[in-house]
DSSP file (Angstrom, degrees, kcal/mol; ACC not computed):
  #  RESIDUE AA STRUCTURE BP1 BP2  ACC     N-H-->O    O-->H-N    N-H-->O    O-->H-N    TCO  KAPPA ALPHA  PHI   PSI    X-CA   Y-CA   Z-CA
    1    1 A X              0   0    0      0, 0.0     2,-0.4     0, 0.0    50,-0.1   0.000 360.0 360.0 360.0 151.6    0.0    0.1    0.0
    2    2 A X        +     0   0    0     48,-0.2    50,-0.2     1,-0.1    48,-0.2  -0.841 360.0 166.1-107.7 142.6    1.1    3.5   -0.7
    3    3 A X     >  +     0   0    0     -2,-0.4     4,-2.3     2,-0.1     5,-0.2   0.220  38.7 113.5-135.5  15.6    1.0    6.3    1.8
    4    4 A X  H  > S+     0   0    0      1,-0.2     4,-1.8     2,-0.2     5,-0.1   0.941  84.7  42.3 -67.8 -45.4    3.0    9.2    0.5
    5    5 A X  H  > S+     0   0    0      1,-0.2     4,-2.3     2,-0.2    -1,-0.2   0.832 114.3  52.5 -69.0 -28.9    0.2   11.7    0.0
    6    6 A X  H  > S+     0   0    0      2,-0.2     4,-2.0     1,-0.2    -1,-0.2   0.885 109.2  50.8 -66.3 -36.5   -1.3   10.7    3.5
    7    7 A X  H  X S+     0   0    0     -4,-2.3     4,-2.0     2,-0.2    -2,-0.2   0.889 111.3  48.1 -70.2 -36.8    2.1   11.3    5.1
    8    8 A X  H  X S+     0   0    0     -4,-1.8     4,-2.0     2,-0.2    -2,-0.2   0.950 114.4  44.1 -67.4 -52.3    2.2   14.8    3.4
    9    9 A X  H  X S+     0   0    0     -4,-2.3     4,-2.6     1,-0.2    -2,-0.2   0.844 112.7  54.5 -68.1 -32.5   -1.3   15.8    4.5
   10   10 A X  H  X S+     0   0    0     -4,-2.0     4,-1.3     2,-0.2    -1,-0.2   0.899 107.7  48.1 -60.7 -48.5   -0.6   14.3    8.0
   11   11 A X  H  < S+     0   0    0     -4,-2.0     4,-0.3     1,-0.2    -2,-0.2   0.872 115.0  45.9 -61.3 -39.1    2.4   16.5    8.4
   12   12 A X  H >< S+     0   0    0     -4,-2.0     3,-1.6     1,-0.2     4,-0.3   0.918 110.5  54.7 -70.1 -45.5    0.4   19.6    7.2
   13   13 A X  H >X S+     0   0    0     -4,-2.6     4,-2.2     1,-0.3     3,-1.1   0.705  93.7  68.1 -66.5 -24.3   -2.6   18.7    9.5
   14   14 A X  T 3< S+     0   0    0     -4,-1.3    -1,-0.3     1,-0.3     5,-0.3   0.684  97.7  55.0 -68.8 -17.6   -0.5   18.6   12.6
   15   15 A X  T <4 S+     0   0    0     -3,-1.6    -1,-0.3    -4,-0.3    -2,-0.2   0.597 119.1  29.9 -88.5 -12.4    0.0   22.3   12.2
   16   16 A X  T <4 S+     0   0    0     -3,-1.1     2,-0.4    -4,-0.3    -2,-0.2   0.524 117.4  42.8-125.0 -14.1   -3.7   23.0   12.2
   17   17 A X  S >< S-     0   0    0     -4,-2.2     3,-1.6     5,-0.0     2,-0.3  -0.978  92.8 -91.7-132.9 148.0   -5.5   20.4   14.3
   18   18 A X  G >  S-     0   0    0     -2,-0.4     3,-1.1     1,-0.3    -3,-0.1  -0.442 114.6  -5.1 -53.6 119.3   -4.7   18.9   17.7
   19   19 A X  G 3  S-     0   0    0     -2,-0.3    -1,-0.3    -5,-0.3    -5,-0.2   0.422 113.4 -91.6  70.3  -0.9   -2.6   15.8   16.9
   20   20 A X  G <  S+     0   0    0     -3,-1.6     2,-0.3    -7,-0.4    -1,-0.3   0.469 101.9  76.4  73.4   5.9   -3.2   16.3   13.2
   21   21 A X    <   -     0   0    0     -3,-1.1     2,-0.3    -7,-0.1    -1,-0.2  -0.899  67.8-133.1-139.9 167.7   -6.3   14.1   13.1
   22   22 A X    >   -     0   0    0     -2,-0.3     3,-1.1    -3,-0.1     4,-0.2  -0.798  57.1 -50.6-110.8 159.4  -10.0   14.0   14.1
   23   23 A X  T 3  S+     0   0    0     -2,-0.3    -1,-0.1     1,-0.3     0, 0.0  -0.392 117.3  31.2 -59.0 140.5  -11.5   11.0   15.9
   24   24 A X  T >  S+     0   0    0     -3,-0.0     3,-1.6    -2,-0.0    -1,-0.3  -0.976 112.7  63.0 -92.3  -6.0  -11.4    7.9   15.3
   25   25 A X  G X  S+     0   0    0     -3,-1.1     3,-1.6     1,-0.3    -2,-0.2   0.464  71.6  91.9 -78.9   6.0   -7.9    8.1   13.8
   26   26 A X  G >  S+     0   0    0      1,-0.3     3,-1.3    -4,-0.2     4,-0.4   0.735  75.1  73.6 -64.6 -22.5   -6.1    9.2   16.8
   27   27 A X  G X> S+     0   0    0     -3,-1.6     3,-0.8     1,-0.2     4,-0.7   0.665  73.6  79.4 -64.5 -17.8   -5.5    5.5   17.4
   28   28 A X  G <4>S+     0   0    0     -3,-1.6     5,-1.9     1,-0.2     3,-0.3   0.710  80.8  68.4 -62.1 -21.5   -3.0    5.3   14.6
   29   29 A X  G X45S+     0   0    0     -3,-1.3     3,-1.1     1,-0.2    -1,-0.2   0.855  94.5  55.5 -61.7 -41.7   -0.5    6.8   17.0
   30   30 A X  T <45S+     0   0    0     -3,-0.8    -1,-0.2    -4,-0.4    -2,-0.2   0.693 111.7  42.8 -74.2 -18.9   -0.6    3.6   19.1
   31   31 A X  T 3<5S-     0   0    0     -4,-0.7    -1,-0.2    -3,-0.3    -2,-0.2   0.330 110.0-119.5-107.7  10.7    0.3    1.4   16.0
   32   32 A X  T < 5 +     0   0    0     -3,-1.1     2,-0.3     1,-0.2    -3,-0.2   0.956  67.8 131.5  53.5  58.3    3.0    3.8   14.7
   33   33 A X      < -     0   0    0     -5,-1.9     2,-0.4     0, 0.0    -1,-0.2  -0.986  63.6-109.8-146.0 151.2    1.3    4.4   11.4
   34   34 A X        -     0   0    0     -2,-0.3     2,-0.2    -3,-0.1   -27,-0.1  -0.637  42.4-119.9 -75.4 129.2    0.2    7.4    9.2
   35   35 A X        -     0   0    0     -2,-0.4   -25,-0.1   -29,-0.1     2,-0.1  -0.572  29.1-112.7 -71.3 137.3   -3.5    7.7    9.3
   36   36 A X        -     0   0    0     -2,-0.2     2,-0.8     1,-0.1    -1,-0.1  -0.413  17.8-134.2 -67.0 144.6   -5.2    7.4    5.9
   37   37 A X        -     0   0    0     -2,-0.1    12,-2.0     0, 0.0     2,-0.2  -0.875  22.8-144.4-102.5  96.5   -6.8   10.5    4.4
   38   38 A X  E     +A   48   0A   0     -2,-0.8    10,-0.3    10,-0.2     3,-0.1  -0.411  26.0 172.1 -66.3 127.9  -10.2    9.3    3.1
   39   39 A X  E     +     0   0A   0      8,-2.9     2,-0.3     1,-0.3     9,-0.2   0.670  64.2   4.0-108.4 -30.5  -11.3   11.1   -0.1
   40   40 A X  E     -A   47   0A   0      7,-1.7     7,-2.6     2,-0.0    -1,-0.3  -0.979  55.9-169.4-154.3 163.9  -14.4    9.0   -1.1
   41   41 A X  E     +A   46   0A   0     -2,-0.3     2,-0.3     5,-0.2     5,-0.2  -0.991   4.8 178.8-151.1 148.0  -16.7    6.2    0.1
   42   42 A X  E >   -A   45   0A   0      3,-2.2     3,-2.1    -2,-0.3    27,-0.2  -0.907  64.1 -32.7-155.3 131.8  -19.4    4.2   -1.3
   43   43 A X  B 3  S-C   68   0B   0     25,-3.4    25,-2.8    -2,-0.3    27,-0.1  -0.410 126.0 -24.7  55.9-125.9  -21.2    1.4    0.5
   44   44 A X  T 3  S+     0   0    0     -2,-0.2    12,-3.0    23,-0.2     2,-0.3   0.272 119.4  96.6-100.7  13.6  -18.9   -0.3    2.8
   45   45 A X  E <   -AB  42  55A   0     -3,-2.1    -3,-2.2    10,-0.2     2,-0.3  -0.800  50.3-168.2-104.6 148.5  -15.7    0.7    0.9
   46   46 A X  E     -AB  41  54A   0      8,-2.2     8,-2.8    -2,-0.3     2,-0.4  -0.947   4.7-159.7-129.0 146.7  -13.4    3.6    1.5
   47   47 A X  E     -AB  40  53A   0     -7,-2.6    -8,-2.9    -2,-0.3    -7,-1.7  -0.998   8.9-151.3-128.5 136.3  -10.6    5.2   -0.6
   48   48 A X  E >   -A   38   0A   0      4,-2.0     3,-2.3    -2,-0.4   -10,-0.2  -0.428  39.6 -93.0 -96.8 179.6   -7.8    7.4    0.6
   49   49 A X  T 3  S+     0   0    0    -12,-2.0   -11,-0.1     1,-0.3   -46,-0.1   0.531 126.1  58.0 -66.9  -6.6   -5.8   10.1   -1.2
   50   50 A X  T 3  S-     0   0    0    -48,-0.2    -1,-0.3     2,-0.1   -48,-0.2   0.305 118.4-111.7-100.0   0.3   -3.2    7.4   -2.2
   51   51 A X    <   +     0   0    0     -3,-2.3     2,-0.3     1,-0.3    -2,-0.1   0.679  66.6 152.3  74.2  16.8   -6.0    5.4   -3.9
   52   52 A X        -     0   0    0    -50,-0.2    -4,-2.0     1,-0.0     2,-0.4  -0.643  38.0-137.7 -74.8 136.8   -5.7    2.6   -1.3
   53   53 A X  E     -B   47   0A   0     -2,-0.3     2,-0.3    -6,-0.2    -6,-0.2  -0.821  23.2-177.9-100.6 138.1   -9.0    0.8   -0.9
   54   54 A X  E     -B   46   0A   0     -8,-2.8    -8,-2.2    -2,-0.4     2,-0.6  -0.946  25.9-133.0-126.7 152.6  -10.6   -0.3    2.5
   55   55 A X  E     -B   45   0A   0     -2,-0.3     2,-1.9   -10,-0.2   -10,-0.2  -0.919  21.8-138.9-104.2 123.9  -13.6   -2.1    3.8
   56   56 A X        +     0   0    0    -12,-3.0   -11,-0.1    -2,-0.6    11,-0.0  -0.542  36.3 161.8 -77.8  77.0  -15.2   -0.2    6.6
   57   57 A X  S    S+     0   0    0     -2,-1.9    -1,-0.2     1,-0.2   -12,-0.0   0.816  77.4  42.8 -65.3 -29.6  -16.0   -3.2    8.9
   58   58 A X  S    S-     0   0    0     -3,-0.2    -1,-0.2     0, 0.0    -2,-0.1   0.739  92.4-139.7 -96.7 -22.4  -16.5   -0.8   12.0
   59   59 A X        +     0   0    0    -15,-0.1     3,-0.5     1,-0.1     5,-0.3   0.803  59.3 135.2  65.0  29.8  -18.4    2.1   10.4
   60   60 A X        +     0   0    0      1,-0.2     3,-0.1     3,-0.1    -1,-0.1   0.400  43.1  81.5 -96.2  -1.1  -16.3    4.3   12.4
   61   61 A X  S    S-     0   0    0      1,-0.3    -1,-0.2   -37,-0.1     2,-0.2   0.270 113.6 -51.8 -87.4  18.1  -15.6    6.9    9.6
   62   62 A X  S    S-     0   0    0     -3,-0.5     2,-0.5     6,-0.0    -1,-0.3  -0.650  86.3 -38.3 137.9 168.7  -18.9    8.6   10.3
   63   63 A X        +     0   0    0     -2,-0.2     3,-0.1    -3,-0.1    -3,-0.1  -0.496  64.7 149.5 -58.8 111.8  -22.5    7.9   10.6
   64   64 A X    >   +     0   0    0     -2,-0.5     3,-1.6    -5,-0.3     4,-0.1  -0.349   7.6 150.7-150.0  58.2  -23.2    5.3    8.1
   65   65 A X  T 3  S+     0   0    0      1,-0.3     3,-0.1     2,-0.1    -1,-0.1   0.794  90.1  36.3 -64.3 -24.7  -26.1    3.0    9.2
   66   66 A X  T 3  S-     0   0    0      1,-0.5    -1,-0.3    -3,-0.1     7,-0.1   0.170 126.1-100.0-111.8  16.9  -27.0    2.5    5.4
   67   67 A X    X   -     0   0    0     -3,-1.6     3,-0.7     3,-0.1    -1,-0.5  -0.158  58.7 -43.8  87.8 172.0  -23.4    2.5    4.2
   68   68 A X  B 3  S-C   43   0B   0    -25,-2.8   -25,-3.4     1,-0.2   -23,-0.2  -0.657 122.1  -5.8 -81.9 132.9  -21.5    5.4    2.7
   69   69 A X  T 3  S-     0   0    0     -2,-0.4    -1,-0.2   -27,-0.2     2,-0.1   0.864  81.5-166.4  54.2  45.9  -23.3    7.4    0.0
   70   70 A X    <>  -     0   0    0     -3,-0.7     4,-3.0     1,-0.1     5,-0.2  -0.397  22.0-127.2 -61.2 133.7  -26.4    5.1   -0.1
   71   71 A X  H  > S+     0   0    0      1,-0.2     4,-2.6     2,-0.2     5,-0.3   0.894 105.8  49.9 -52.3 -47.0  -28.4    6.0   -3.2
   72   72 A X  H  > S+     0   0    0      2,-0.2     4,-2.2     1,-0.2    -1,-0.2   0.877 113.7  46.4 -65.0 -35.9  -31.7    6.6   -1.6
   73   73 A X  H  > S+     0   0    0     -3,-0.2     4,-2.4     2,-0.2     5,-0.2   0.949 113.4  48.9 -65.8 -46.7  -30.1    8.9    1.1
   74   74 A X  H  X S+     0   0    0     -4,-3.0     4,-2.4     1,-0.2    -2,-0.2   0.912 112.8  48.7 -61.1 -41.2  -28.1   10.8   -1.6
   75   75 A X  H  X S+     0   0    0     -4,-2.6     4,-2.7    -5,-0.2    -1,-0.2   0.899 110.4  50.0 -67.3 -42.8  -31.3   11.2   -3.6
   76   76 A X  H  X S+     0   0    0     -4,-2.2     4,-2.1    -5,-0.3    -1,-0.2   0.888 111.1  48.9 -64.4 -36.8  -33.4   12.4   -0.7
   77   77 A X  H  < S+     0   0    0     -4,-2.4    -2,-0.2     2,-0.2    -1,-0.2   0.895 111.3  50.3 -68.1 -39.8  -30.8   15.0    0.2
   78   78 A X  H  < S+     0   0    0     -4,-2.4    -2,-0.2    -5,-0.2    -1,-0.2   0.909 111.5  47.9 -65.5 -39.4  -30.6   16.2   -3.3
   79   79 A X  H  <        0   0    0     -4,-2.7    -2,-0.2     1,-0.3    -1,-0.2   0.938 360.0 360.0 -61.7 -45.1  -34.4   16.5   -3.6
   80   80 A X     <        0   0    0     -4,-2.1    -1,-0.3    -5,-0.2    -2,-0.2   0.473 360.0 360.0 -58.5 360.0  -34.6   18.4   -0.3
């Protein structure tokens, strides 16, 4: 997996946010790893700025009871 862009964004974020991250990615300090910077999501899948793909088993990247970008939710928001 590649993390070059995430590393650059993390270094930049440390100057503007406490610890350089928002919850839940504070845990990455304990595993000595750069947190991924998520750029998009669909269903149970997430992609970071380095184009690494993840499966969101925990749903901890935000409220996603119906998954990320669920078509009915997106459509309802657009209609509203």
